[in-house]
C-alpha positions as CSV (number, residue, x, y, z in Angstrom):
1,M,-121.7,-22.7,302.7
2,N,-119.2,-21.4,300.0
3,V,-118.6,-17.5,300.6
4,A,-117.1,-15.8,297.9
5,L,-115.0,-12.5,299.1
6,I,-114.4,-10.3,296.1
7,D,-111.0,-9.2,295.6
8,Y,-110.9,-6.1,293.2
9,G,-107.3,-5.0,294.2
10,A,-108.1,-2.3,296.9
11,G,-110.7,-4.1,299.5
12,N,-110.1,-4.5,303.2
13,L,-109.9,-8.4,302.5
14,R,-107.6,-9.4,305.5
15,S,-110.1,-7.8,308.2
16,V,-113.1,-9.4,306.4
17,A,-111.6,-12.8,305.9
18,N,-110.4,-12.8,309.9
19,A,-114.1,-11.8,310.8
20,L,-115.5,-14.3,308.6
21,A,-112.6,-17.0,310.1
22,A,-113.7,-16.0,313.7
23,L,-117.3,-17.3,312.6
24,G,-116.1,-20.6,311.4
25,I,-116.0,-19.8,307.7
26,A,-113.2,-19.9,305.4
27,P,-113.9,-17.7,302.5
28,R,-112.6,-18.1,299.0
29,L,-111.0,-14.9,297.3
30,V,-112.5,-14.2,294.1
31,D,-111.3,-11.8,291.4
32,A,-112.9,-13.0,288.2
33,A,-116.3,-14.1,287.2
34,P,-115.7,-18.0,287.1
35,G,-115.1,-17.7,290.9
36,L,-118.7,-17.1,291.3
37,T,-120.1,-20.4,289.6
38,D,-120.4,-22.3,293.0
39,A,-120.6,-19.9,295.7
40,T,-123.6,-19.4,297.8
41,H,-122.9,-16.1,299.4
42,L,-120.9,-13.1,298.2
43,V,-119.4,-10.6,300.3
44,L,-117.9,-7.3,298.6
45,P,-116.0,-5.0,301.0
46,G,-114.3,-1.8,299.8
47,V,-112.0,1.1,300.6
48,G,-111.2,3.7,298.3
49,S,-112.9,5.9,296.0
50,F,-116.2,5.1,294.2
51,G,-114.7,5.7,290.8
52,D,-111.7,3.5,291.3
53,C,-113.9,0.9,292.6
54,M,-115.9,0.7,289.6
55,A,-112.9,0.8,287.4
56,Q,-111.0,-2.1,289.2
57,L,-114.3,-4.2,288.8
58,A,-114.7,-3.2,285.2
59,A,-110.9,-4.3,284.5
60,R,-111.8,-7.8,286.2
61,D,-115.0,-8.4,283.8
62,L,-117.0,-8.5,287.1
63,L,-119.6,-5.6,286.8
64,D,-122.2,-7.7,284.7
65,P,-121.8,-11.0,287.0
66,L,-122.3,-8.7,290.1
67,R,-125.5,-7.2,288.5
68,A,-126.8,-10.5,287.6
69,W,-126.1,-11.9,291.1
70,L,-127.9,-9.0,292.5
71,L,-130.7,-9.0,290.2
72,A,-131.3,-12.8,290.9
73,G,-131.7,-12.3,294.5
74,K,-128.7,-14.4,295.8
75,P,-127.2,-13.6,299.0
76,Y,-125.2,-10.4,299.1
77,L,-123.2,-8.5,302.1
78,G,-121.9,-5.2,300.8
79,I,-119.5,-3.2,303.2
80,C,-118.7,0.4,302.7
81,L,-118.0,0.9,299.1
82,G,-119.6,-2.6,298.6
83,Y,-122.9,-0.9,299.8
84,Q,-122.3,2.4,297.8
85,I,-121.9,1.0,294.3
86,L,-125.0,-0.6,294.5
87,F,-126.5,2.9,293.8
88,D,-126.8,4.7,290.5
89,G,-123.9,7.2,291.1
90,S,-121.9,9.2,293.7
91,E,-120.8,12.7,294.2
92,E,-117.5,11.6,295.0
93,S,-116.8,10.4,291.3
94,P,-119.2,12.6,288.8
95,G,-120.1,10.8,285.6
96,V,-119.2,7.4,286.8
97,A,-122.2,5.0,287.0
98,G,-122.5,2.6,289.8
99,L,-124.0,-0.9,289.3
100,G,-127.6,0.6,289.3
101,V,-129.4,-2.2,291.0
102,V,-130.6,0.0,293.9
103,R,-132.1,3.7,293.0
104,G,-130.6,6.7,294.6
105,T,-127.2,8.5,294.7
106,V,-124.3,8.7,297.2
107,R,-123.8,12.0,298.8
108,R,-121.3,13.8,300.8
109,F,-121.5,15.0,304.4
110,A,-122.6,18.7,304.6
111,E,-119.6,21.0,305.9
112,E,-120.3,22.3,309.1
113,P,-118.2,24.4,311.6
114,G,-116.5,21.8,313.6
115,L,-117.4,18.8,311.9
116,K,-114.8,16.4,311.1
117,I,-115.0,14.6,307.4
118,P,-114.5,11.7,307.0
119,H,-116.9,10.6,309.9
120,M,-114.4,8.3,311.6
121,G,-115.0,6.1,314.8
122,W,-118.0,4.6,316.6
123,N,-121.2,5.4,316.3
124,S,-124.6,4.3,317.4
125,V,-126.8,2.8,314.9
126,V,-130.7,2.7,315.1
127,P,-132.1,-0.7,313.3
128,R,-135.6,-0.2,312.1
129,R,-136.6,-3.8,313.3
130,A,-134.4,-4.0,316.6
131,D,-133.5,-7.6,317.5
132,A,-135.2,-9.2,314.6
133,G,-133.6,-10.5,311.3
134,N,-130.0,-9.8,310.9
135,W,-130.2,-7.4,313.8
136,H,-130.9,-10.3,316.2
137,G,-129.3,-10.0,319.4
138,L,-127.9,-6.5,318.9
139,G,-130.3,-4.6,320.8
140,A,-132.2,-1.0,320.1
141,E,-128.9,0.9,319.4
142,P,-125.6,-1.1,318.6
143,Y,-122.6,0.8,317.9
144,F,-120.3,0.1,315.0
145,Y,-117.2,1.7,313.7
146,F,-117.3,4.1,310.5
147,V,-114.7,5.3,308.2
148,H,-116.5,7.5,305.5
149,S,-117.1,10.9,303.8
150,F,-120.1,9.5,301.7
151,F,-123.4,8.1,302.1
152,P,-126.0,6.7,300.1
153,V,-129.6,8.1,299.9
154,P,-131.8,5.5,298.7
155,D,-134.9,6.7,296.5
156,D,-137.1,3.7,298.4
157,A,-137.1,4.6,302.2
158,A,-138.7,1.4,302.7
159,I,-135.3,-0.7,302.2
160,V,-133.5,1.5,305.0
161,A,-132.7,-1.2,307.4
162,A,-130.8,1.3,310.2
163,T,-130.0,4.7,310.4
164,T,-127.3,7.0,311.9
165,S,-126.8,10.6,312.7
166,Y,-123.6,12.6,312.0
167,G,-123.9,16.5,312.2
168,A,-126.7,17.6,310.6
169,D,-127.3,14.4,308.4
170,T,-129.2,11.3,309.4
171,F,-128.4,8.6,306.7
172,A,-129.1,4.9,305.9
173,A,-126.4,3.4,307.7
174,A,-127.8,0.0,306.1
175,I,-130.3,-1.2,303.6
176,E,-131.9,-4.8,303.4
177,M,-133.3,-6.5,300.8
178,P,-134.4,-10.3,300.4
179,K,-131.1,-11.9,301.0
180,L,-129.1,-8.7,300.7
181,L,-127.6,-6.7,303.6
182,A,-125.6,-3.7,302.8
183,C,-123.9,-1.2,305.3
184,Q,-121.7,1.9,305.7
185,F,-120.0,0.9,308.9
186,H,-117.6,-1.8,309.0
187,P,-119.0,-5.0,310.7
188,E,-115.3,-6.6,310.4
189,K,-114.1,-3.8,312.6
190,S,-116.9,-3.7,315.1
191,Q,-116.1,-6.4,317.4
192,D,-118.7,-8.4,318.9
193,A,-121.6,-6.4,317.2
194,G,-120.0,-7.0,313.9
195,L,-119.5,-10.5,314.0
196,R,-123.1,-10.9,315.4
197,L,-124.3,-9.0,312.5
198,I,-122.3,-11.0,309.9
199,G,-123.2,-14.3,311.4
200,N,-126.8,-13.4,311.3
201,F,-126.7,-12.6,307.7
202,L,-124.9,-15.9,307.2
203,G,-127.6,-17.9,309.0
204,L,-125.2,-19.0,311.8
C-alpha cells in the first residue's frame, strides 16, 4: 500500500499523517503530479477556503491529475475541503469551479437565531448502511468532529453515505462511490471512530 497525502500548502497534514501512522501507514507527502505515479491510495485533507484550495492545487498543476485519478475510480479519501472540491462549485467562492467529478454544489448553513456558524464540535452521524463497508464497527450513530460553515449538496442522493443535522439543515456528512469516501467531518480528529473509518477505507 502506497498512500499519497496531498500537500497543497494549507491542509491539516500533521493530524492526518499521525492518524495514518497510528494505523501503521507511513504516507508520502505529494505536492506535484509525479508523486501520484506509484500511489495506490490518495488522501486529500483540507482547511481554509474553497477558492484558495482550488488555486493552490492549480498552482501545483494538480487539478487534471486529480480529475484523472477520480474519473479512473482509484481509491480516494477526501476530508473537509477534500470533499467539497469534488463538486461543481461553492457559495463560499462564487465563480470558482470545483473539480466537477460529483454533480452538486456546496452551500452555507442557513442563519438561525442562536445557531453558531461555523458548526464546530462533535456531532452524531447516521450512516445509510450502519456497520457495513466503510462504517463497519461504528454502530448506528457514531460521533465525529466537525469544523465548517459550508456543506455539499449532491444532485444524486444515492451517493450520500451518511447524514448529520445542524440547525434546520440535514446534510450529507459523507458520500461514497466505488473506491471513494469523502466526508465533511474530520476523522483524523475523531479518535477511535475516525481511526476505524480510515482503517475500513484502507481495507486494514
